[in-house]
C-alpha positions, 0 to 999 in steps of 0.5 A: 411578696406582693402576689401569692398564688394559691391556685393557678388562675388562667387570666386568658380564660377570664371573661368578666371581673366582679369587685367588692366596693368598700376596702377593695376599690375604695377606702370606705369601710365603716368603722366596724369595731365601733359599730359593733361596740355601739350595737353591743355585739361581739367582735367578728359578729356578722352585722347584717345577720344580727340586724336581720335576727331582731324581731322587736320593731323599735329595736330593729328601727334603731339598729338600722338607723345606727348602721345607716349612720356608719355607712353614710359617714364612711362613704362621704370620705371615700377615696381610691385604694392605691392601684385600683383605678389603674386595675379597672382601666387595665380591664377596660382596655381589654374589653373585660366587663366589670361589676360591683357587688357590695353588702353596703346600702344603695345610698352609701354605695352611690356616694362612694362611687361619686367620690371615685367618679365612677358611673354605673353603665359607663365604667362598670355594670351592674351595681348590686347592693344588699337591697338588690340581691341576698347579701354575700356570702350568698351567691345570688348576686354573682349568679345575677351578674353572670346571667346578665353578662351571659358568662359562666361563673368559672370564667369570672374573677371575684376580687374582694378584701374580706372572708365573705368575698372569698366565700361568695366566690366559692359558693358561686363557682368563680375564681377569687382574689383577696386584696389585703395590703398589710396583714395576711388574714388566716383565711387567705388560703381560701383565695386563688390569689392573694394580692397586696399591691394592685400594680403588681397584680396588673403586671402579673395578669399582663404577663399571662396575656403575653405567654 
């Protein structure tokens, strides 16, 4: 099935949508396996937590440089994920505000957005990176967006492709959608909705508006 409902979300009550960027809107995820291997850390290790734990200045500087290289490399080749552009257009047609909250660095995020021809303030607003708010799964970014929009977290839908996105939604008190086009991960049950196809999601949400 393209859509799996773990917990009902009343789309009529959704007043704003927050997207993750890499792997959610754009094919731009860095090669995390290669990055962890180059850093000499175990698979699955939170890279940002690892780098923040480094106290030796030279090692910290070298690690930041490696991470920056991987993030910039992946952003330069960013392309739209199938159906994501249509989903954003659908939300725009309903006058639902959209934002992007990413763990990426600002420079890489802006390169990715340029490749997608998306503009902050026109297509969505705001864009928050890990330099603007505490990195996901901390809820600070969501809370800041809710304050800007003057919308309660319960009326926000958070869409992402990884565990941190679901944890962020839970920590902030928003609804969540996990986008996972192929393999369903073992943490998928933490999402309100599991989506393998954005076009199917649009049909599902549109049907709710007609009932």
